[in-house]
N, C-alpha and C positions, 0 to 999 in steps of 0.2 A: 504494500500500500504506500502510495506516494505521500510524503508529508505535506502540510500546507505550503502554499507558494512562498509565504514569507520566511519559511524555514529551509527552503530547498538549497542544497549545496550542489553547484554545477561544476563539472570538469569540461573544459573546452578543448577540442581537438581540431586542428586545422590542416588542410592540404597545403602543399608547398607553393601554391599560386599566390601572386601578389594580392589579388582580391581577397582570398581566404585569410592570408596573414594579416591584412589590414583589418578585416572584420574581427579576427581573433584579438588584436590589440584593443580595439574599441570595446568589445563585449566583455572581455576579461577585466578590463578596467572598470566597466560599469557594474558588472555583477559579481566580480571576483571569480577566481577559479581555484579548485582544490585538486589534489592528486586523485587518480582514478579509484584507488582503494578507499577514499573517503567521500566519494560522490554519491548523491542520491540519484543523479542522472548525468549522462554524458551528452554534450551537445557537439555535433560535428559540423564543421564548416568546410564544404567542398562538394565532391560528387559521391556517387554510389561506392566507388573504390575507397574513399576516405571513411565512409560509414562502415564498410566491411572490415577495414583495418582496425577501427575503433572497437568493433564487437570482439575481435580477436584479442586486442590489448586489454579490454575490460575483463575478459574471461581469464587471461593470464594474471591480472592483478587481483581478482577476487574469484577464484575458481568455483567456490561453493554457491555464490550468489552474485553474479556479475550485474552491475547497475544497468538499468535500461538506457537505450540510446535514442536520442532525438536528433534527427539529421536536418540540417538547413541546406538547401540547394544552392551551392556556389560552384557547381560543376557543369557537366554537359547534359547528362540524361536525367538523373535525379528521380528514378522510378521509386526508390525506397525513401525518398526525402520529402520534407515539407518545404513550401515556398519561402524564400528569403525576401522579406520586405524590410529594408534597412530602417525606415522610419518607424515601423511598427515594433520590431524587436528591440530597438534602442529606446523606445518610449519607457519611462520609468516603471519597472515591474512587469511589463507586458510579456517578456519572454518567460519569466517565472510562471506567470499565470497560464501561458500556453502549454508549458511542460506539465504543470500540475493537472490540467484538465485533459491532457492527451489520452487517446485510446491506446491500449496496450495490445500488442500482437506477439504471442509467444512462438518461438521457432526452436526446432530441434535440429542441430547440425548433422551432417554426415561425418562419420569417422573413416578415414582412409588409412589402411595399413599396407605399407609397401615393402616388398622384399626386392632387394637390388641384386644385380648380377654377382656382386661380391658377397652375397649372403647376409647383408645387414638388413635390419628392419627399421622403418621410419613410420611414425604416425602423425597425422595432422587432421584438423577439423575443417569442414567446408560448410559455409552457410548457403552458398549458391549452388556449386557443383563440384564434382570430382571429374577431371578430364584426363584422358590418355592421348598423347600425341606422338606421331612418328618424329624421330630426331634428325633424320637424314632424308635424302631424296627417295629412299626406298619406302614403299608403303609398309604399314604395319600389318602383321599377321597375328590375330588374337583369337583366343578361345574363351567363350563366355559361359559361365556356370551360374545358375540361379538356385539357391537353396539346395545345393548338392546335386542338381540335375544339369547335365551339359545341354545347353540350349543352342549354342552355335559352336560347332567343332572348329570352324575356321572363318573368321571375319577379316577380309582384306580391305583396308581402309586407311584414311589419314589419322583416324582416331575414333574414340567413343567417349561419351560422357554420361554421368549419372547426375540428375538435377533434382533439387527439392522444389516444392511448389513456389517458394519465395524466389528461387533462382530461375524458374522456368521461363520468365520473360527476358532473361539476360542472354548469355551465350547459347543456351539451349534453343531459344527462339530463332537466333541468327542462323542456326544450322537446321532450321525447319522442324524443330521438335515441338511437342504440344505444350500449350499453356495449361497449367494446372491450378485449379481454384484452391485457395487456402482452406485448410480443413478437410481436403479430399483424402488425406492420408495415402497419397500416391507418389511414387517416384517415377521420373521419366528416364528411360535408357535410350539414348539417341546416338546414332552413328554420325561420324564426321566424314563426308565424302566416301561413302561405302562403294567399293568396286565389286566385291563378291561377298555375300549374295547381293546382286545389284538392286533388287527390288525390296530389300529389307529396310524398313523405315523406322525401326525401333520398337520399343515395347513399354507398356505401362505396368508398373509393379507395385505390389503392396508396400506400405511404408516400412514394414519390418522384414522385407526381403534381404537376403544376404547375397551379395553379388561378388563373384570372383572373376577377374579377367587375367588370363595368363598370356604372356608374350611368347609367341612361337618364333623361332629363329632370332633370338635376341641379339646375337653378335652381328648378324647380317642386317637386321632390321631393328635397331635400338629404339626404345620407347621411353618417354618421360611421363610422369604422373603428376598432376597438379591439383591441390585442394585449395580453392580460392587463389591465394597468392603464394602458397608453399609448393615448390617444385622439387621433385626427386627424379634424377636422371638414371638411365640404364636400369630400368625396372624389369623384373621377370614375372612378378605376380602382384596384383593389387586386389585387396579385399575392401569392399565398401558396404557400410550398413549405417542406418540411422542410429544416433546415440541419444536415447531418451533420458539418459541420466544428466544431460546438459540442456539447460533451457536459457535461451537468449531472448531478450525482450526489445522490440522496437516500439517507438512512440510516434503516433500520428495525430495531427489536428483532426477533429471530427469530420471536417469537410474533405480531408485527404485520405479517406478510408482505403487501406491497401486492398481489401477484398473487392471493393468497387472498381478500383483501378485495374485489377487483373481481369475482371469481367468485361470492362470497357475495351481492354486491349484485344479481346477475342473478336470484337466487331470492327476493328480498324480495317480500312480499305487499303 
């Protein structure tokens, strides 16, 4: 539960752009800023990438209960963000009031477990998607197993990704994957430039599905795995599953409801 606006402690996080840094200087001076582990809420100034980074940083700072994140759009797309109106947010107390009355959206990230060609294991969380990409001019050859059942013995492609509902309008949509409504409890498994099987367009999976992608011919056809911004190269096996033990919270102005945005996006021409 969010404390009253008069008691809210905010941590500001800004992208590296001049506009975002300038807004950071003004807003932190006006409202004050505290470390992430002392914040009731985090306010990001930048684009969707800045917000994703802030979610990861908040989780690292407070693993058991990361503070909710309220994004202000000072970037390009801003699908996960609220509009930035300089006059409004710099009006005395207005930003605190907006954060206090914001609607909360709970997200459960994907956990990626990667085994590299050298036998090492790496783990990372993804709010949007876990992606596998070919590292060289050679196409990737992948084997896909879902819940212990081999579903694709050989997928020849540029890559493949597993997307959450929140991330389904990002890279997943760019490679012609489906848009997933929030609360659908579905993951999208989407190929990236599939060559064989040529007509395979992906699959919709239950949120609790356990997805394993094995890299065939890894020396000839090396593959990297990426969870949001964490990249692991020379992978031979990637396991992806939703981690319900981790809850991240986004904050939206009532008029910027994320569920409505995702619905509207499905009717864009």
